[in-house]
N, C-alpha and C positions, 0 to 999 in steps of 0.2 A: 335735709340741708336747709338752713335758714339764714337770712341776713336781717340785721336790725334796721328798721325804718327804710326798707327797700333801697339798699345801698346808701346808707346814711352819710351825709356830708356835714362837716362843721361849718360854722359861719365863715364866709369868705372863701368857701370851697370853689366858687365860680372864678374868682380872681380874674385872670386873663381869659377865662373861659366862661361859658354860660351853660346852665342846665346841669343836672346831676345824674343824667343817664337813667332816671326812673322810668321814662317812657320807653318801654321795651319795643324793639323793632316789630311792628305788626306783621311784617312779611317774614319774620324769622322762621325758617323751616318750611315756609309755604312757597308754592310756586317752584316748579322744577324746570323752568326754561333755562336758556343759556345765561351765564353771567354777563353783566353789561361789559361793554368795551372799556378797557382801562383808560382813564383820562387823567391828565395833570390836574391836581387840585388847584382851585383858584387862589390867587394871591389874597392876602388878608384884606386889602383895601377894596378888592373886587367881590369879596364874598358877601352873600346875603346877610349873614350875621357875623360881622367882623370880629367879635369876641368869642365866637364858638370855638371850642378846642379842636385843633387839627390832630393832635397827638395825645393819647391817654396812656401813660406809663404805669403799669401795675407792678407793685412790689409785694410779692407774697411773703408773709412772715409767720413764724411760729416760735413763740417765746424768745423774742429778739429785743427785750427791753433795754439791753445795754447798747446795741448798735443802731437801733432804728432811728433815733433822733439825728445822730451824726450822718447817717446815710441820706435821709430825706433832705436835711439842710444842704448837704453837698450836691445832691442831685438837683434840687430846686434852684440853687445858686447857679449851677452850670447851665440849666435850661434857660433861666431868666437872662443870663449873660450872652448865650450863644445861639439859642434856637430862634429862628425868625418867624415862627408861627405861634399862635396861642396854644397852650398845653395844659394838661392836667396830670397830677400824680395821685394815684389811688393806692393806699396802703390796704392790702387784703389780709386780714388777720385770720389765720387758720386755726381757730379754737384754742388760742393761747391760754395758758393757765397762770401766767405771771402778769406783770403790769403793762404788757405790750398794748392792750386796747386803750389804756389811759394815755400812754405816750402818743399813740396814733391820733386819738381824739384831740389832744393838746396841739399837735402839729396841724391838724385840720383847722383848728380855731385860730392858729397863729399865722399860718402862711396862706396867701391867696393861691388858688389853683391846686390845693391839696385837700383830699377827702379821705375818710376812713370807712372801711367796710368790715363787718364782723360776720364770720361764718362759724357755725357751731360744729362743723365737721372738718377734719384735717384733709389735706391733699392739695398739692400745688396745682394739679390739673383742674380740680374742682374750683379752686379760687379763680384761676384764669378764665374758665368757662363762664362762671357766674358774672364776673365783672365785664369781660369782653362782650358777652351776649346782651348786656344792658347798656353798654356805652354808646354815646352819640357821636364819638370822635371817628373820623374816617380812617385814621391809622391807629392801630392798637399795638402796644409793645409791652414787654416785661423784662425785668432784670432782677438778679438776686440781691438780697439786702446787703450782702457783704461788699458789693461793688468791686468784685474781683476784676471785672472788665474795665479798662480805661474808658472814661466817659467821652473821650474825644472820638470814639467810634460810634457814638449814638446818632449823630447827624448823618454820617455815611450809611448807617443801618436803615434809617427811615426815608432818606432821600429818594431811593428807587421806587418806594411805594407812593410817595407824594407826587413824583413825576409821572406815575402811571407805567413805569418800565417793568415793574415786577409785582408779584402777588404776595410773596412772603420774603422775609430777609432774616438771616441768621448770622450770629457771630461765630467765627471758626477759630479754634485754638490750634487746629491741625493744618491750617494753610501754610504755605511755604514762607510767607513774610510775617507770620504771627510771631510774637515774642511772648513766651510763656515761662513762668517760674512755678514749678510744682515738683513734688517728690516723685521718685521712680515708680512707686506702687500705683499712684493715681494716673501717671502717664501711661503705664502698661495697660491698666484697666480701660482707660478711655480709648486707646488705639485698638485694643482687642475687641471692644464692644462695637466700634465703628466698622471693623473688619467683618464681624459677624453680620452686621446690617448689610454690608455690601455683598457678601456671599449668599446670604439667605433671602434677603428681600430686594436684592439688586439696587440698593440705595445709591444715589449718585452724589448726595451731599456729604460733606466731610466730617461734620461734628454735630451729632444729634443732641447732645446733652448740655451744651454751653447755655448758661442761663442768661441769654441775651438775644431776644428774638422780636420780630414785629410782623404784622399781618394787616392787610387791608380789610376794612370792616365788611364789605360785601362778600368777601371770600370767607371770612369767619362765620358769617350768618349761615352759609351753606355747609361749611366744613365741620364746625363744632358739633352739630347733632350726630355726625358719623363717628366721632372719637369717643370710645367707650371708657378709656382709662381716666382715672381721676387723680393719679399720683404722679410719680416721676416719669413714667413711660408716656405720659400725655404728649410731650414734645416730639418723641420719635414717631408715635402714631400719627400725629398731625402732619409731620413732614412727609412720611411715607405715602399717606393718602393723597396729599397735595401733589407730590411728584408723579405718582401713578396716574393722576387725573390730567397731567400735562401742564400744571400751573408752573409759573416761573419762580424759582427760588434764588435769591441773590445772597451770595456769601461775602462777608466782610472779615478780613483778617483782623484779629484783635490782639492787644497787649493784655495779658492776663496773669494775675498773681494769685496763687492758691491761698485759700483761707485755712490756716492750720487749726482753727477752732470750729471747723464745719461739723455740724451735728448729723450729717447724712450717714446712714448705716449702709456701708458699701456692699456687704454680702447680701443683705436683704433686698436692697435696691437692685442689685445685679440679678438676683433670682426672679424678682417681679418683672424686670425688663425682658428676661429670656422667655418668661411665660407670655408676655405681650407680643414678642416677636413671633412665637408659635401661633398665637391667636390671629394676629393680623395676616401672617403668611397663609394660614389655612383659609381665611376669608377671601383673600385675593385669589387664591388658587381656584376656588369654586365659584368666583364671580358674585359673591354675596353682597358686595358693597356697591351702592348706586353712584359710582364715580362720574357718571354722565351729568349729574347735577352740577358738577364743577366745571363743565366745558365752557370755553370762551367762544364768542362768535368767530366763524371762519374769517380769516383776514385780519384778526386783531394783531397777530404777529406777522410782520412782512414775509417771513419764511413760509407762511401758510398760503400765500397768495397763489392763485392759479397760474400755471405756466401756459404761455401762448401755444395754442394748438394741441394741448394735452388735456384730456378729461381730468377734472378736479380729483385729486387723490390718487391718480394712477401711478405717478412717480413714486410716492411714498409707499403705496401698496406693492409695487414691484420690488422695492428695496426690502421691505418686510418679508415678502414672500420668498425672495432669494435667500435671505438669512435663515428663515425657518426651513426652507427646502434643503439647504446645505446641512443643517443640523439633523434634519429628519433622515437625509440620505445616509449620513454617518451612523446614525442610530439604527437605521434599517440594515446596513451592511454588517454592523456589529452583531445585531440579533441573528441575521442569516448565518453568519459564521459560527455563532454559538449553537443555533439549532441544527446546523449541518453536521455537528459532531455526533448527533444521535439519530437523525432521520434523513430521508432522501431529500433531493433538491427541491422538489415541488412542495412538499409539506413544509420544509424550512422556509421557502420563499413565501408561502401563504401565511404562515404564522408571523414571520417578520413584518410582512406588509400590513397585516391586520393590526398589530400592536402599534406600529409606527404611524398608521393612518389615523387612529384615534388620537394619538398625541399631536399629529400634524394638524388635524382639523381644529382641535382645541387651541393650539398655538396660533394658527391663522385667524381663527375667530376673534381672538383678543388682540393680537399684536398687529396683524396685517390689515384687517377690516374694521378694527375698533369696536367690536360688539361687546358690550359689557352687561353684566347681570345674567340671571339664569334663564330669562325668557327666550324661548326658541332653541335652547341648547340641545334638547333631545332631537328635534327636527333637523337641526344642523348636522348632528352626528349621523343621523340616518341618511341624509343626503350625501354626507362625506363618505359613507360606506358604499354608496352607489358609485361615486367617483373612484373609490378604492377598487371596486370590482372591475372597473375599466382598466385601471392600472395593473390589476392582477392578470387580466386577460393579456395585456401587452407583454408583461414580464414573463408570465408562464408560457405564453406562445413563443417567446424568444428562447426560453430554456428548452422547450420541446423541439423547436427547430434545430437548436444547437445539438441536442442529443441525437436527433435523426441524422444530422450531417456528419458528426464525428464519433458517435458511439459512446465513448467514455472521455469527455473533455476534462481537462485539469481544472482545479479550483480557481486558479487565476483567470482562466478563460471564461469560466462561468461568471466571475465577478465583472469582467470587462463587458460581457454581453448584457448583464443586468444593469450596469451603469448606463450604457447606451440606451437601453429600453426605458430606464427610469427618466432620462433626460426628455425623451419624447412624451412620456406619461406626465412629467412635471409641467410642460407647456400646456398640455390639455387640461391638467388639473387646475392651473391658475385660471384659465378661461372659464371653466365650469364653476369654480368657486366664486369668481367675480360676477358672472352673469346669472347664475342659478341659485347657488347656496347663500351667498351674501350680496344680493343685488344692491346697487346704489340706491339709497333712499332719496326721495325728492327733497330739495332744499327748501325749508319753510320760508315764507315771505317775512320781511322784517317785522311786520306787526305781530307775527306769531311768536317772535322771540322775546317779547316783553312779558 
């Protein structure tokens, strides 16, 4: 991948902004402490460099010689008329083979605050990663060249990032108040894809592929190196990792009109996206992604602040443990009932407990106690098996006592006894997990967070 003249700008590319982003962030990818606290960006008159761009809008293009000039003129006019901060528009040419580079260069020479970038390889994700990683603007955005999204949504998109309220912002065509004009085929594909994301990756955002997104620069510096895809799945991967890391994603309902001349290959794009879903899902399942690098300082969100008289994190851990516990119990009972069809109660109980214990430890490790990555996973499972042995002793002892007391108890009686024994084992399990398997780590001093 190459760019000409290190993100080449035309004359006047600074316009209402200064600098061309050639000075790459020295700390990009370096330093794995917590992200800084989100803060409201200073007003232009209070900023150290009043003409420095606050917003950098990237327009990725490939063979768009017909529409590019109209798009950029419309976008530039809208920003100059309505946006209260300095801005920059970056045309990112993805190895076009027509006259798109010449049109982009002419726009950069003609309009203040517009620059052109040439990449020798295709890929929307590659273009965004290249420009965003080198940009000096604190808020980074992109939109499709066809301007299908109404530009009146641009300020609502970036305002939560400027104010420090959110980390990322996306336009949503599937929000209740959105107004969308497009054919039934694209409507079906979009909704089906987002349903797949919700069911397979537990995605909470509503529209992954709308070409209208923004991100704070300090978040992009940590997040971009983790995103592998360089094509259309780039958006989805970015959002899934951000959401899993606990970053705040703001959604903006948009008015959107489908471009009938779109050159996107739906079948090929859908196939690549499904492959990406599988890859990201597998990486998340095994804890291969260092999402802790995207953590915000404790207390950045008012909901994270410690409750009076309650150890920090206890309330959240109890909720997470209860949810995991309920699901584990249902899983255990289903396994026991299945195993009981072919073996005796003790063997069925032991097998069901063993399988559910491994799943329970893995779920509590990630969801309840927030342990990410592979470090210590084997040790945690070994300790979890010790806790499992204690639970086995309680439940097996209960079954043995029931058998001695009633001889041949009914299946429903066995289940009732097992539920009672499991409740006692669950309380003990939480205490052991919290105090022994996943003990609370000391909170670093503020100077260690920088």
